[in-house]
N, CA, C and O atoms as a MOPAC input file, in Angstrom:
PM7 MOZYME 1SCF
protein

 N     18.17900 1   -23.73300 1   -15.36200 1
 C     16.79000 1   -23.70700 1   -14.95600 1
 C     16.42100 1   -22.27400 1   -14.58700 1
 O     17.11800 1   -21.64200 1   -13.79400 1
 N     15.33600 1   -21.75800 1   -15.15000 1
 C     14.91000 1   -20.38600 1   -14.87300 1
 C     14.16800 1   -20.26900 1   -13.56000 1
 O     13.64400 1   -21.24600 1   -13.02600 1
 N     14.13800 1   -19.07600 1   -13.06500 1
 C     13.41400 1   -18.79100 1   -11.83700 1
 C     12.03800 1   -18.25000 1   -12.21700 1
 O     11.93900 1   -17.17800 1   -12.81400 1
 N     10.97900 1   -18.97900 1   -11.87700 1
 C      9.62400 1   -18.57000 1   -12.21800 1
 C      8.96500 1   -17.72800 1   -11.13500 1
 O      7.78900 1   -17.38100 1   -11.24800 1
 N      9.70600 1   -17.39800 1   -10.09200 1
 C      9.16000 1   -16.59900 1    -9.00300 1
 C      8.85500 1   -15.19500 1    -9.50300 1
 O      9.69700 1   -14.55600 1   -10.13400 1
 N      7.67300 1   -14.72900 1    -9.22300 1
 C      7.26800 1   -13.39100 1    -9.62600 1
 C      7.01700 1   -12.55500 1    -8.38500 1
 O      6.26900 1   -12.95800 1    -7.49400 1
 N      7.63900 1   -11.39900 1    -8.33100 1
 C      7.41800 1   -10.46800 1    -7.23000 1
 C      6.30900 1    -9.50800 1    -7.62200 1
 O      6.40600 1    -8.80900 1    -8.63000 1
 N      5.27500 1    -9.47900 1    -6.83300 1
 C      4.19900 1    -8.51500 1    -7.00000 1
 C      3.98300 1    -7.86500 1    -5.64800 1
 O      3.68600 1    -8.55300 1    -4.67200 1
 N      4.12300 1    -6.58000 1    -5.57700 1
 C      3.94900 1    -5.89600 1    -4.30400 1
 C      3.37200 1    -4.51400 1    -4.54000 1
 O      3.51700 1    -3.92600 1    -5.61200 1
 N      2.72300 1    -4.02300 1    -3.52100 1
 C      2.23200 1    -2.64900 1    -3.50900 1
 C      2.95600 1    -1.94500 1    -2.37600 1
 O      2.82400 1    -2.32200 1    -1.21200 1
 N      3.71300 1    -0.93300 1    -2.72100 1
 C      4.39500 1    -0.13300 1    -1.71300 1
 C      3.51100 1     1.07300 1    -1.43300 1
 O      3.14100 1     1.80500 1    -2.35000 1
 N      3.17800 1     1.27600 1    -0.18100 1
 C      2.31700 1     2.39000 1     0.20500 1
 C      3.19700 1     3.45200 1     0.84600 1
 O      3.85900 1     3.20700 1     1.85400 1
 N      3.19400 1     4.63400 1     0.24500 1
 C      4.03900 1     5.73300 1     0.71600 1
 C      3.18500 1     6.79900 1     1.39800 1
 O      2.07100 1     7.09300 1     0.96400 1
 N      3.72100 1     7.36600 1     2.45800 1
 C      3.03300 1     8.39600 1     3.24200 1
 C      3.34200 1     9.76900 1     2.65500 1
 O      4.08400 1    10.55000 1     3.25100 1
 N      2.77300 1    10.06100 1     1.48900 1
 C      3.03800 1    11.32900 1     0.81600 1
 C      2.55800 1    11.29600 1    -0.61700 1
 O      1.71200 1    10.47900 1    -0.98100 1
 N      3.10300 1    12.19100 1    -1.43400 1
 C      2.59800 1    12.37600 1    -2.79700 1
 C      3.38100 1    11.65000 1    -3.88300 1
 O      2.98000 1    11.68700 1    -5.04700 1
 N      4.50600 1    10.98000 1    -3.53400 1
 C      5.28100 1    10.28200 1    -4.56000 1
 C      6.10600 1     9.16700 1    -3.93800 1
 O      6.06600 1     8.95800 1    -2.72500 1
 N      6.86000 1     8.44500 1    -4.77600 1
 C      7.63000 1     7.28800 1    -4.30800 1
 C      8.81200 1     7.66800 1    -3.42500 1
 O      9.44000 1     6.79200 1    -2.83100 1
 N      9.12600 1     8.95400 1    -3.32900 1
 C     10.19000 1     9.40100 1    -2.43600 1
 C      9.73100 1     9.56400 1    -0.99700 1
 O     10.55500 1     9.72400 1    -0.09600 1
 N      8.43000 1     9.52400 1    -0.77400 1
 C      7.88900 1     9.64100 1     0.58400 1
 C      8.17100 1     8.35100 1     1.35700 1
 O      8.37800 1     7.30400 1     0.74300 1
 N      8.18300 1     8.40800 1     2.68400 1
 C      8.45200 1     7.20300 1     3.48400 1
 C      7.46000 1     6.07900 1     3.17100 1
 O      6.26400 1     6.32200 1     3.00600 1
 N      7.97200 1     4.84800 1     3.09100 1
 C      7.12500 1     3.67800 1     2.87500 1
 C      6.49500 1     3.29200 1     4.20700 1
 O      7.20300 1     3.06400 1     5.18700 1
 N      5.17000 1     3.21700 1     4.24600 1
 C      4.49000 1     2.87000 1     5.49500 1
 C      3.88300 1     1.46900 1     5.45900 1
 O      3.42500 1     0.97100 1     6.48700 1
 N      3.87200 1     0.82200 1     4.28200 1
 C      3.37900 1    -0.55100 1     4.18900 1
 C      3.87700 1    -1.17800 1     2.89700 1
 O      4.01300 1    -0.50800 1     1.87300 1
 N      4.14600 1    -2.47900 1     2.96400 1
 C      4.45600 1    -3.27700 1     1.78400 1
 C      3.43000 1    -4.40400 1     1.77500 1
 O      3.42300 1    -5.25000 1     2.66800 1
 N      2.57500 1    -4.41200 1     0.77800 1
 C      1.48800 1    -5.38000 1     0.70300 1
 C      1.74400 1    -6.32700 1    -0.45200 1
 O      2.03800 1    -5.89800 1    -1.56800 1
 N      1.63100 1    -7.61500 1    -0.17900 1
 C      1.88700 1    -8.62400 1    -1.20900 1
 C      0.89200 1    -9.76700 1    -1.04600 1
 O      1.01000 1   -10.57700 1    -0.12600 1
 N     -0.07000 1    -9.82400 1    -1.92600 1
 C     -1.05800 1   -10.91000 1    -1.93900 1
 C     -1.83800 1   -11.04600 1    -0.63700 1
 O     -2.17300 1   -12.16000 1    -0.23500 1
 N     -2.13100 1    -9.94000 1     0.02100 1
 C     -2.94800 1   -10.00400 1     1.22100 1
 C     -4.38100 1   -10.32600 1     0.80900 1
 O     -4.95200 1    -9.66800 1    -0.06100 1
 N     -4.95000 1   -11.34100 1     1.44100 1
 C     -6.32200 1   -11.70000 1     1.14100 1
 C     -7.31200 1   -11.00000 1     2.05300 1
 O     -8.47100 1   -10.80900 1     1.68400 1
 N     -6.87100 1   -10.62000 1     3.22600 1
 C     -7.74900 1    -9.96300 1     4.19500 1
 C     -7.57500 1    -8.45400 1     4.10900 1
 O     -6.64600 1    -7.94900 1     3.47800 1
 N     -8.48100 1    -7.75800 1     4.75300 1
 C     -8.37000 1    -6.30600 1     4.78400 1
 C     -7.16300 1    -5.88900 1     5.61500 1
 O     -6.88000 1    -6.47500 1     6.66000 1
 N     -6.46900 1    -4.88500 1     5.14300 1
 C     -5.30400 1    -4.34300 1     5.83500 1
 C     -5.55800 1    -2.85800 1     6.04200 1
 O     -5.95400 1    -2.15500 1     5.11200 1
 N     -5.33100 1    -2.38400 1     7.25300 1
 C     -5.52100 1    -0.96300 1     7.53000 1
 C     -4.17600 1    -0.26300 1     7.49600 1
 O     -3.22300 1    -0.68700 1     8.14800 1
 N     -4.11100 1     0.81300 1     6.73000 1
 C     -2.90200 1     1.62700 1     6.62400 1
 C     -3.30500 1     3.06000 1     6.93700 1
 O     -4.24600 1     3.58500 1     6.34100 1
 N     -2.60700 1     3.69400 1     7.86000 1
 C     -2.91200 1     5.07200 1     8.24200 1
 C     -1.77800 1     5.98300 1     7.82100 1
 O     -0.60800 1     5.68400 1     8.05900 1
 N     -2.12500 1     7.09400 1     7.19400 1
 C     -1.11700 1     8.07600 1     6.80700 1
 C     -1.08900 1     9.20200 1     7.83100 1
 O     -2.00100 1     9.33900 1     8.64700 1
 N     -0.03900 1    10.00100 1     7.77700 1
 C      0.07100 1    11.13700 1     8.69200 1
 C     -0.55700 1    12.39500 1     8.11600 1
 O     -0.64900 1    13.41400 1     8.80000 1
 N     -0.98900 1    12.33100 1     6.86900 1
 C     -1.57700 1    13.50200 1     6.21800 1
 C     -2.59900 1    13.08900 1     5.18500 1
 O     -3.04700 1    11.94300 1     5.18500 1
 N     -2.97800 1    13.99700 1     4.30400 1
 C     -4.05000 1    13.72400 1     3.34400 1
 C     -3.62000 1    12.95800 1     2.09300 1
 O     -4.46500 1    12.64400 1     1.25500 1
 N     -2.32300 1    12.64600 1     1.94400 1
 C     -1.84300 1    12.01000 1     0.71500 1
 C     -1.25000 1    10.63700 1     0.97900 1
 O     -0.49900 1    10.44000 1     1.93500 1
 N     -1.60100 1     9.68700 1     0.11300 1
 C     -0.98500 1     8.35400 1     0.09300 1
 C     -0.65900 1     8.04900 1    -1.36600 1
 O     -1.48300 1     8.27400 1    -2.25200 1
 N      0.54700 1     7.53500 1    -1.60900 1
 C      0.98000 1     7.16900 1    -2.95600 1
 C      1.16600 1     5.65700 1    -2.96900 1
 O      1.93200 1     5.12700 1    -2.16400 1
 N      0.47400 1     4.94800 1    -3.87600 1
 C      0.58400 1     3.49600 1    -3.97000 1
 C      1.37300 1     3.15800 1    -5.22300 1
 O      1.01400 1     3.55500 1    -6.33200 1
 N      2.45700 1     2.41800 1    -5.02200 1
 C      3.36400 1     2.04100 1    -6.11800 1
 C      3.26200 1     0.53500 1    -6.33400 1
 O      3.46300 1    -0.24100 1    -5.40000 1
 N      2.95300 1     0.11800 1    -7.55800 1
 C      2.87400 1    -1.29500 1    -7.90000 1
 C      4.22100 1    -1.74400 1    -8.43500 1
 O      4.76900 1    -1.12100 1    -9.34400 1
 N      4.76100 1    -2.82600 1    -7.87400 1
 C      6.07300 1    -3.33700 1    -8.27500 1
 C      5.91300 1    -4.78500 1    -8.72900 1
 O      5.32100 1    -5.59700 1    -8.01800 1
 N      6.44000 1    -5.11300 1    -9.91500 1
 C      6.39800 1    -6.48000 1   -10.42900 1
 C      7.66600 1    -6.74800 1   -11.22500 1
 O      8.19100 1    -5.85600 1   -11.89000 1
 N      8.15100 1    -7.97700 1   -11.15500 1
 C      9.32600 1    -8.34200 1   -11.94400 1
 C      8.95700 1    -9.37000 1   -13.01200 1
 O      9.75000 1   -10.25700 1   -13.32900 1
 N      7.77500 1    -9.24900 1   -13.55100 1
 C      7.27800 1   -10.20800 1   -14.52300 1
 C      6.77800 1    -9.48200 1   -15.76700 1
 O      6.28700 1    -8.35600 1   -15.69200 1
 N      6.91200 1   -10.14600 1   -16.91100 1
 C      6.35600 1    -9.61000 1   -18.14700 1
 C      4.89900 1   -10.04000 1   -18.33800 1
 O      4.22900 1    -9.58600 1   -19.26500 1
 N      4.41500 1   -10.92000 1   -17.45400 1
 C      3.05600 1   -11.41900 1   -17.57100 1
 C      2.08600 1   -10.42400 1   -16.95000 1
 O      2.35400 1    -9.87500 1   -15.88200 1
 N      0.95700 1   -10.19000 1   -17.61900 1
 C     -0.03000 1    -9.26600 1   -17.04400 1
 C     -0.68900 1    -9.87800 1   -15.81600 1
 O     -0.95200 1   -11.08000 1   -15.77200 1
 N     -0.94700 1    -9.06000 1   -14.84400 1
 C     -1.64000 1    -9.50800 1   -13.64300 1
 C     -3.11200 1    -9.15200 1   -13.72600 1
 O     -3.60000 1    -8.69700 1   -14.76000 1
 N     -3.80400 1    -9.36400 1   -12.63300 1
 C     -5.23100 1    -9.07100 1   -12.59600 1
 C     -5.52100 1    -7.75900 1   -11.88700 1
 O     -6.68400 1    -7.43700 1   -11.64600 1
 N     -4.49900 1    -7.00100 1   -11.54900 1
 C     -4.71200 1    -5.71800 1   -10.89300 1
 C     -4.93900 1    -5.86800 1    -9.40500 1
 O     -4.61200 1    -6.89700 1    -8.81200 1
 N     -5.50300 1    -4.83100 1    -8.80900 1
 C     -5.80000 1    -4.88200 1    -7.38500 1
 C     -7.01800 1    -4.02600 1    -7.09500 1
 O     -7.43200 1    -3.20100 1    -7.91000 1
 N     -7.57500 1    -4.23700 1    -5.93200 1
 C     -8.74900 1    -3.48800 1    -5.50800 1
 C     -8.42400 1    -2.83900 1    -4.17300 1
 O     -7.80400 1    -3.45900 1    -3.30900 1
 N     -8.83900 1    -1.60400 1    -4.00700 1
 C     -8.59600 1    -0.89600 1    -2.74900 1
 C     -9.82900 1    -0.09900 1    -2.36100 1
 O    -10.56600 1     0.39100 1    -3.21700 1
 N    -10.03800 1     0.01900 1    -1.07500 1
 C    -11.07700 1     0.88800 1    -0.52800 1
 C    -10.38500 1     1.87200 1     0.39000 1
 O     -9.38400 1     1.54000 1     1.02600 1
 N    -10.91200 1     3.07300 1     0.46200 1
 C    -10.32000 1     4.04000 1     1.37700 1
 C    -11.40800 1     4.90000 1     1.98200 1
 O    -12.51300 1     5.01100 1     1.45000 1
 N    -11.07300 1     5.49900 1     3.09700 1
 C    -11.98200 1     6.45000 1     3.72200 1
 C    -11.17000 1     7.53800 1     4.39100 1
 O    -10.02300 1     7.33200 1     4.78700 1
 N    -11.78200 1     8.68600 1     4.50500 1
 C    -11.16000 1     9.80700 1     5.19300 1
 C    -11.71300 1     9.84900 1     6.60700 1
 O    -12.90800 1     9.65100 1     6.82600 1
 N    -10.84500 1    10.10500 1     7.54700 1
 C    -11.24700 1    10.16600 1     8.94400 1
 C    -10.89300 1    11.54700 1     9.48200 1
 O     -9.72400 1    11.93000 1     9.44600 1
 N    -11.86300 1    12.30100 1     9.97600 1
 C    -11.54700 1    13.62000 1    10.53000 1
 C    -10.52900 1    13.51000 1    11.65800 1
 O    -10.50800 1    12.52200 1    12.39100 1
 N     -9.69800 1    14.51500 1    11.79000 1
 C     -8.66700 1    14.49300 1    12.82500 1
 C     -9.24900 1    14.30400 1    14.21500 1
 O     -8.61700 1    13.66400 1    15.05500 1
 N    -10.42700 1    14.83800 1    14.48200 1
 C    -11.03600 1    14.68400 1    15.80000 1
 C    -11.35400 1    13.23200 1    16.11800 1
 O    -11.40600 1    12.85200 1    17.28800 1
 N    -11.57000 1    12.40300 1    15.07400 1
 C    -11.89900 1    10.99600 1    15.26500 1
 C    -10.68000 1    10.08600 1    15.17400 1
 O    -10.80300 1     8.87200 1    15.33300 1
 N     -9.51400 1    10.65400 1    14.92100 1
 C     -8.30500 1     9.84300 1    14.74800 1
 C     -7.96800 1     9.12500 1    16.04700 1
 O     -8.14600 1     9.68200 1    17.13000 1
 N     -7.47800 1     7.88200 1    15.94200 1
 C     -7.08800 1     7.16100 1    17.16300 1
 C     -5.92200 1     7.86100 1    17.84400 1
 O     -5.02600 1     8.38400 1    17.18200 1
 N     -5.94300 1     7.86700 1    19.15500 1
 C     -4.87600 1     8.48100 1    19.93400 1
 C     -4.10300 1     7.38300 1    20.65300 1
 O     -4.68800 1     6.65600 1    21.45600 1
 N     -2.80000 1     7.23900 1    20.38800 1
 C     -2.00400 1     6.20300 1    21.05800 1
 C     -2.11800 1     6.32500 1    22.57600 1
 O     -2.06900 1     7.42600 1    23.12500 1
 N     -2.27000 1     5.19300 1    23.23800 1
 C     -2.32500 1     5.17500 1    24.69400 1
 C     -3.70700 1     5.44700 1    25.25500 1
 O     -3.86700 1     5.52100 1    26.47400 1
 N     -4.70100 1     5.59700 1    24.40900 1
 C     -6.06400 1     5.84600 1    24.91100 1
 C     -6.98300 1     4.71900 1    24.54200 1
 O     -8.16700 1     4.75300 1    24.87900 1

């Protein structure tokens, strides 16, 4: 009996490539998820173990000036 389980995930890296630290693993999230990077670059890697085409994904992003960045403990 074959395994029909399909892994679909988006790995979010804090940098310019897949070697940067992973800061989020997103898999079929229906609600909005907030991910914050430590700098100006985020690399999103799509991972799937299926030969079947998917429907893609949608993302929104915004830049936040450093002066407006949340400060832990405040």
